[in-house]
N, C-alpha and C positions, 0 to 999 in steps of 0.2 A: 521646515517641518522641525528640525533640528536644534532653532533657535527657539522654540516655544516645549523644549524636553523639559524646562525644571519644573513645568507645570504637573508632569506626571510623576514628580520624584517623591511627593505624600501618599502615592497609589502604589508605590514598589511591592509592598506586603502583599496588596489585591492581586497586581499585574502579577508573580509569581504563582500566588495562590488559581488564580484564573489560570496560565499554562497548566501547572499541576494536574486539576480536572478538566482543561482539554487534552493534556497525555493519557487519562484516565478513558474519556470521553474515545479519543484514539482507538486505545486497545480495546474497548467494547467494541467498537463499529468493525476493526480489525482482526476479532478473534469468532466475528458470529459469520461470514462467510468460510472456517474452518469448522465446524460445527457443522451449519447445514452439510457441509460434505462429509464427515463422518455419519451424518444419519442417512444419507443418499449410501454412500460405502458399505457402510457396517452396520446400519438399522435396516434397508433395504435390502441391499443388494447380500450380504453376508448372516441374514436376521436376524442380527446383532450381536455378533460373532465378532468379539475383538480382535480374539488373536485364535492365530493356526496351531495353535500347540495347544487345547486343550484342558484344566484343569484338572479333569480325569481321561482316562479312558481302559478299554478292557484288553484282558491278555491278550487275546489275537487282536487284538488293533495294537497294541505295541510289537506285538511279534509281527505285522506287516509293515509296519511302520521302517521296523530293522530290517527287512528284506528287500527293501528297495530303496535304502540307504547308503551312501559312502563309508568309507572306513569313519573317516570323520565327525560324520553327521549322525552314524551311529556309537559315537564314543558319546557327542553331545545329549542325544537321547537317553543314553545310557544314566547317563550323570544328573539330568534332567526329571527323570520320572525312578520312584523306588515303588517294590511291589507293595501291597498294604495289607497287612496280618488282619484276617478275618475276624481276630481273637481283639483286636485293637477297638478302642473306642473314636481313633479316626475312621474307620471302616464302618461304624456306626454313622457316625456322622455323615460320611460320604455318602451312605443309602440312601437317604432323608434325602438328599440332593438326586442320584441316582438311581433311579427305583429297579434297574431294572438289570444292572450292574452285579457281578455275580466274581470274576477274579477282578480287580480294579489295580493301577498302575498309577500312582500321583503325582503331582506334579512338585515338586520341593521350592518351600518358602525363599528359598537363597538361591532359583534356579536361576540366571542368563534367560530373560523372558524372548530376547530375542534373537539370541541363538535357536533356543529349543522352535522357535516360530518358520526361522529360515529350515532351519531340519525340515521340518514335518512337513514347507510347502516343498522345497525339493524333492521329498521322498516323496509327495503326491505327484509332481511333475513326472518323477519316473513311471509312478504307476502307471498312470494315464499316456505314457508313450508306449510302455510295453504292450496294456492292453491295446491300443489300436495297431503299435506295430504287430504283435497275434494276428488282428483280427482281418489286416491285408492281407497275412500270408496263407491265412488259411480260405480266403475267397470267398466269407462269408458274407460279405458286404464290396459294394462298389467304392471306387477312388473315395468318392466323397461323403459317404457316409462314414468310410472308413473316418476321414480326418474333422471328423463333428463329432466323434465320439469322445466324450468326455465323464468326469467321478458322479455327472450328477446322475449318471444313467448306470451308475452301480449300482447292486446290490452287497452290500458289505459283507453280510452274512456264507451269501454263496459263494464267495471271492476265498473265502479264510481255506477251504480244501486245495486250491491250486498251489499253494505258498509252497506244498511241498515237493510239488511237479517239472519236474527235469528240464522239461520245456520252458516250462513259463522263468527259472532260474535261468536259466543260459540266457535266453531273451531279453532278462533287465538289465544283466551287465552293461549292457551299451548305453541303454537311454539310463543308464543313473548317473552313467559318464556327462551325456549330454548335458541331464536335467542341472548341470551344474553352471550351464551356459547360458542358461534361458536369464530371461530378464526377471527382475526382481518384482514387477509389479503383476508379471504373467503367471509367477510361481504364487506368489499370496493369493490370490485369485483362487487358484486350485487347491493351495494350503487350508483358506474357508471351508470351500467344499468338502476337505477332507474332515474336519474338525465337525460339519454339521455331519455329517453319516455315522463318525464316532458316538458323537452324541445322543443322536435319536435313536441306537443301538442301546443307551445304556437307559432307555426310555425318559430322558427331557423334553420339556415340551417347547419344540423353538419357538411355538406362534407365540407363547406368554415372555418366552426371551427376548424377541424380538419388540413385544410392547415396551417390556423392560426397560429397553438399552434407549429407544423411542422415547418415552416418556422421560427416562432421566435427562437426556443429553436436551430435548425440548425442555424441560424445566427452568435448565443451564444455561440457554438462551435469554429464556424468558427474563433470570434473575439478572443476568448481564444485560441484555437492552435495559431494562429498570433502572442499571446503572447507568450507564451510555445516559437515557435521558435526566437523572436527574441529575447528571453533569453537565449534560447541554443548557438546561435551565437555570443549573448554580450560574457559571460564564455567562451565559446573557445579561442572566441579573450584573453579577460582576465589570461586563463591559460597558453594561446601561451607565452603572453607578461612577464608573472611571468614566468616562466618556461626556457624564451629563457634569459630575464635578466638573471635571476638569473646562469644561466651555464655563459654565457658571463663572471659575475665577479668573478664567480671559476675561469675559464681555466685565466682569468689577474692575478688573485690572488697567482692560480699555477704558471706562467710563471714570475711572479715579483720573486715569492718564489722562483726558480729554479735559474735565475738567481743571488739572493744570495749566492747560495749552496757554496763553497767550494771545495777542494778535495775527502775531507773527506766524503761529503754528497754523490757527483756523485760512490762512492765506495758503498755506501749503496745502491742507488737505481741507478739500470741501464738506461741507455739511451730508452730500450725498451719500459721499465716498467713504466717506464713516459710518453710516447708516448701515450701510452694504456691510461694512468688516463687521461690524459687532451684531450683526446678523446673517445673512447670507455665507460673509468669511466664516464665521465659527462654526456655523452648522454644517458647513465642509470640514473642519476641524474635526467636529463631538461625532461627525459619521465616518470619516478615517478610523478615529479611535477605536469606535466600536465596532468595526468591519477589520480593521487590525487583527485586533483578541481574536476576532472568533473564526479570521482564514485565513491570515498569515503564519501565527503559531499553529495552527492546526492544519493546513494543508501541508506540510512539512513531514509531519507526523502521517499523515495519510500516505503519503507518495515514496519516500523510506520504508519503512512498516510495508506497506502494501507489493512494490516491488520487491522488500526479502523473503515474504511470506507466497510472494508470489512466484518467486525462481525456487524454493524450495517446494512448490507443489508440482512445476515441470520446467525444465530448463531449454525442453525445445521450444519453446511457443514465444519464448523470451524479447526474440527479434519482432514479434507484432504490436509490443508494446512497443517499442524503441521505435518502430516506424509512426507510430498513431503519434508518438509526443514528437516527433521531428515533424510531422506534416503539421501538427497546432501549432506547434511554437511558428512555424513559416506564419500561417495566417493570423497569428497574432503579434506577430512583429509586423509585418502589413497594417495592420488595423491600427497598432500605436503609432505609427508615424502617420498614419493617416488624419487621426484622430488628435493629436497630441497638439498641432498648431493651433487648434481650433479652441479646446482648454485653456491657451493662456489667455486669449482675449474676449476669452465669453465675462471674466469677472470684470472690468472695464466696461464690458454693454450692459449690465446689471449697475454697474456705476449711474452709464450713463440714464437707462432705462427710468431708475429711482429719482436722478435730479430734473429728468423733463415733468415727471409726474407730480414731486413737490413744489416745484415751480409753477407747477399750471393752476394745483388745485392753492397754491397762496392768494396768486395773482387773479384767483377767478372772478375776481367782482371787475377788476381791470379789463380784462377779457370780454366778459359781457359786456362792457360798458363799450368800446372798441367794436365789438361785436366778429373778433377775431379767433369765436371758435373753432370754425375751420381749419384755419391755423393750426393751432395748437391739437385738433384732431389728426393732422398732418405731420406734426413734428412728432407725435405720441408713438400715431404708427408707425413712423420710419424708426421710431429707437425700438420698438415693442420688435416688428418684425424682423429687425437685426439679429435682435437676440434668439426672437421664433428660429430663422434659419440656422442659425450656429447651433441651437437647439436639439433642432430635427436631423440637420446632417451627422452630428454624435450620436444621435438615438437610432439613424440607422446604420451609422458604420459597427456604432454597438448590437441591435438587433444580427445584423450578421452571422454575428459568431454565435448565435443558439443552434439556424438550423445546422451549420456548417459541425458544428459541438455534436450535435447530435448524428451528424451524417457520420462523423469519425469512430462514433459511440458505438453506433451499430455497426458498421463495417465492419470494424475491430471483435462486435459479438460474432458474425456472421462466419468471419475469419477463422474466429478460436474455433467455431463448431464444426465448419467444416477438417478443418486439420485435424478437431480433436475427434470428433468419429471414425478420422483415418485409423488413431493410435487406438482408441478403445477399439475399433473392431479387432487389434491386432494384440490386443492386451494389455499396450503398451502403458495407457490410462487407465482410470475409471470415472466412469458418470459425474461421482461429487466435485473430483481433482478438475475437471470440466469449469462443470459449474462455479466451483470457486475461482478458477484462474477468469471468471469473466469477471467474477465481481471486483477480485485483486484490483482488473484492469480499468474498470472502470473508476474505482478508485484512485487509483493513479493518473491516469487523464484528468477526472475532475479536478484534484489536487494542484497537478499543473496548469490546469485551467484559474482555478482562484487565485492561484500563485499570478498568472497575466494578469486578470482582470485587474487583482490590486494592482498594479505596475504603472496599468494603464487609469487606475483612478488616481493615485496619488500624486502625478504631478498636478492634477487640478488643486487639491489639498494644499500644495507646497504652493502654489500659487498662490492659494489664501493664506496660507502661513507666512508667506514672506510679505505680503501685504498688514496681517495683523502685527506682526515683527517689527514694521518698520514704523507703524503708531507706537507701539510699547517701547523702541529703541529710539523713537525720534529725539535728539537733542532739544530739550526747554530752555526757551532764548532768556525767560526770566525766572532767577530762582531766588531761594529766600540767600543770605548769606550767613555762611558758617558762623559765626559768632555774633549774631542781631544783636541791638542796641536794643533799648525799653522807651517808649516814648514815656514822658512825666505822667505821672500818677492822676496830674490836673491838663488833659490836655487845651491849650488854648483856639488849637486851631489856624493859627497862623502861617499863609503858605506862602513862600518866596521862590521866585523863579530867575537861577543868574544864568544870565547869558545862555539860555538852551537853546540850544540846534537838534531838527532830529530829519533823521533819513531813513526811508522805507528801506527791506530787505530788496537786494537789485533796483532800488532808482538810483536812476545818475542824480537829482539834484536834492535840495534838502527841503522837506516843506515846512521846518520852522527854521528861522535863522535868526540866532541875539536876540532870545524873545526874556526880558527880564523885567519884574514886577515885582510887588508884595498884594495878597490877597488876607485883610486884619478881617482877627476878630469884632464882629458886630458891625461889622460895613456887606455891602451887598458891592463885588467885583462884577460887572459884565461886558462880554465880548461881543462884538460885532462885526460885520463883516463879508463882502461879499462871497458868493458861493465855492468852495475851494482853495479857500484862505488859510484855513487849519485852525478853526475853533475846534472841531468836536476834538483833531487828533490832539490838540494842548490838553482835553478835558481827558484823553484818552491816557496821556503821560500824568495827568497829579495821581489817576489811579494807579500808575503801571501794569494795564495792559500794555503800555511800548515801554521800553527803556529809553532815555535820551540818548542824544548821539554825541552831545559835547550838553556840557554842562552841570548844573546839577541845581533838581527841586528838592526844598526843604521844607518839611514840617514843625514849628518851633526853633528854628534852629538845627533838623535829624533829618540830615539825610536818609531821603523816603527807601533809598538802595539798602542803607543799613538796618532797617529793620522788615520785619518779615510782612507777606504780603496781608497776612489774615490781620494783625495787627494795624495796618495802614487803612483796610477796607474796614473796619470796626468803625475808625473814624467820618467813614464819608458816607450818606445819605444820599445815590442818586438814583436819577430818572433821566432817562439814556433819553436817548433823540428818538427812539422809535419805543413806544410803550408796550410794553411786554408783560401780560398776565398771565396766571396760569390756571389750569382745570382747581375747580372747588369754591365756596363760598365766599362771600366780599371780606368776610372776618378771617380767613386764612390768609388771603392773600394779601390782608395790613400786616398780618404778624409776619408775614415771611422774613422780616430781616430782626423779627423779636418775638420769638414763641410766647414768654411769659407776659406779652403786653397784657394789659388788664382793659376792660370793656372802654372805661372811663375815656383811654390814651387812644383808644383806637375812632371814638367817638370824637375827642378833641381834632385829633386829625384828619377825620372825615370833614368836618366841620371847617376849619382850616383850607384844604382843598376844596374847599363849593363842593363836596361831594353830598351832604344830608341832602340835599332838594331831591336827588333822582334816586340814592337809596331808599328815603322814607317812603317816595310812591309806593312799592312796592312792597306784599303782602309779606315777603319772606325776610325783609328789609337787611340787616345786617349777613340774612344764612340764604341770602340768593347765590344760584348757582352761578358758575363763570363758567362757560363754555370754553374747549380747551383754544389757548390763542386771544380771549375775549372775542369771539367773532360777536357773541350777542348781547355786546353793548356797545355805542359810540365813540369814535373818535376822542370828541371833548371827554364823556366821562369815563374813557381809560386811562386819559391824560391825569386826570381830578383823581384816580384811583392809588395812580402809579405815583401821585405828589404824597398821595396818603399816605403810601407805604412807607414813605424816606422820611417822613418828619415821623412814623411810630419808633422810628426806630432810635431818634434824638441825638443826634450824632453833633459831633461840633463842628462838622463841615460838611455844608450841599451843594449839591450843585445838580442844575436844574438845565439840563444839554437842551435849547428850543424846546421846552417841554409847555410850552405856554400857547403854541401855535395853531391847536383846533380849538382856546377856546373863543369864545364872542369877547366884545373890549369889557363888555359890563362885566361878566364873570372875572376876565383879566385882573380888572384893576383891584378886585373887591376881593379875588385870591392874592394878588401882593401887598395888598393892605393886611390881611389876615397874617401874612407869611411874615411881614414885618415885625408884627408881634409875638410869632412863634420862635420866630431865629434870632429875637435881639442880640443876646451870646454870642453868637453861631458866625463863621465865617461862610459867606453864602456866595456863590458862584454862580451866574445865569450866562449863557446862551441864546442869543436871541437873535428876532428876524424882522424883528417892531420894535420901531425907538420907543412907543407907546410901553413896553414891555421894561424899558433899560434906561426911561431916561432919568427917573429916579434914583438911580442907585450914587454912590460915593465914589467908583470910583468905574470909568468905561473906557475900556481897551478896543481900539480899532484896528483891525485885522487887514493886509494887505499883501495877499501873495508870500504868507509865512510871516512878514514881517511886523513888527508896530509900527501901524505911521501916525496912531495918538491916544492920547492917553487925558482924562480927566473929567471933570463934569461935564452935563448937557450943553449946560452953555457956554463954556468955553470952547467945546469939542465944534459948537457949530460955527462958530466966529474963527478956530485957530484950522479944523481938518477940516480940508477939504471933501475926503473922500466920504466921512460923517455929515458934512453938509449935504451929498448928495444924495446919501444914502435917506436924508430925513425929507429931499425934497422930491424926491421918488414917492414919499410917504404924505404928503402935505393932504391927500384926500379923506386921512383917516384922524389928523393930529393937527394943531395950529405950532405954526415955528416960531 
């Protein structure tokens, strides 16, 4: 994957923007459980009262708080509250909010709210403990009733006359000190109950207060959710744009690279493998980029943020998350080591399936002719079954994760509820905090799961990335020179071989040895020889599909290695051994080498190639659509169209590599006669198998096992070259010697 990192560089600004949006999305998701906790804890349980210390209390309530406060907390309350003058504007505005208020103590603007909340909560706790203690001593209730006594049962107005009672004052002193040792959560809940009593005394509508609080927090949650959804959509768009753009660039570079391959590179990378790398492998890279931006960056934000917020909610249950993550990681490590080896062989099996499919479809006529459909079906079935088995194995292993993950998540939820319920009953935790902790736990587990799944998927993408990089980084064996020479403005087209030898990569012997000849303009130079004698290899050397191992090939005295491949091939009209047509019309195929060719030029080329007869038979004429690979024309028609295509190019050099083999003798003779007139000033090189095709050439070269064993005209070779004479004798049924 790192070998392909350069393809992400143009998208660095978009990647940074996506990460920023992911951070915003993560923050949105992390804020929601806390707000939900506020709705439960404050909005429902506390009737929307956010602070234990109300903004205003009555004179009696203030005196009550002071009576049950420690010296320090009493000082805090005195610093926090001030008595409001009845003739002041502040009093009038407070009366609008608190209609039943007469003597009012208001919270100051610069008050330390947390300190004031704590003071009120501790005073309320001391009050509750005092009343429970008095109830026990009086024997007015049994122990259970006394323990369940709470501030919610108090009538605050009936309590005020008791403040001056010596019994209450004496009883409260130890409980005031004891209240300072109680858990803050417990005290805060009592403080909220006290605030509810104080506000009710002042005529506040607690139902409206609760509704307003829930509505306000709910509206904030909706806005945060909208922001999170917007960020999610934008991140998905950016991730799709980055991944698709990178894949498009990689695909284009691979195609461009493959176009520059010589035959040596094609010998190393099979066609089926190159197709797989250009399609399936790049799709894997595209998917990992998309998922990586969505998950690899998002998971740490959720995991770290969730852990911090969960710990801030309660630390007593953090061990549950640690235990769950440990179990999850053990499961994922097992899955990783089980599935990883299979990912490495999956791509090679896809290569194999593509190879079998391509081979079977390309040779379907031969398969049918020999009745080997069953055999090919078995070959395909084996390749298909091997790939299916690997996929099934990997998918079964991966599907094992989902039930295990659900088991862990549900187990964590049950454990949190079980332990949290005990803490709630002991007033050490609030219901909303437990609910938030559950959600944070799920976020943390899911983030670890996302990271782990990515580490399982990444190896497969890494294999694909390495396969793509192998193509992109492969050394091209045939390169243009750094300082290329230019061919003369008027190229004559004389080709000269000077002691040329050639050996394929990793071969033990030379395929061609000490080849020397000159092909002159205006003449036809023909090659003939037994199968495997090196005829096509020699043609490939002229086009520089391979480079010579020894010696040199020149055009008009210039070594073809010292000019660019484009300039070289611009001078050559090649008709390969296997005629290849492209999907499109006949006219578009004929114009393939020269897009601006006039209709007159392509008509004349088709006439020279003896193709006008079957072209004119079609109603569409030159607009007749050729199927992919030319499957809707015969072999002879395909060869004639390939010859016409080369002639349209009007090159100085024409090479016909056994391009007349599918023609009947009459068409062959007519084509060669017309061809001589069309190429009167060009260098023509013909590779033939039939003596009749080459017998009128000015120079016939006979190859045998990579060497020239005869050179001259037809009659001389019949007399002086045994190999040529042997070929001629074997074809005497077709010609006269």
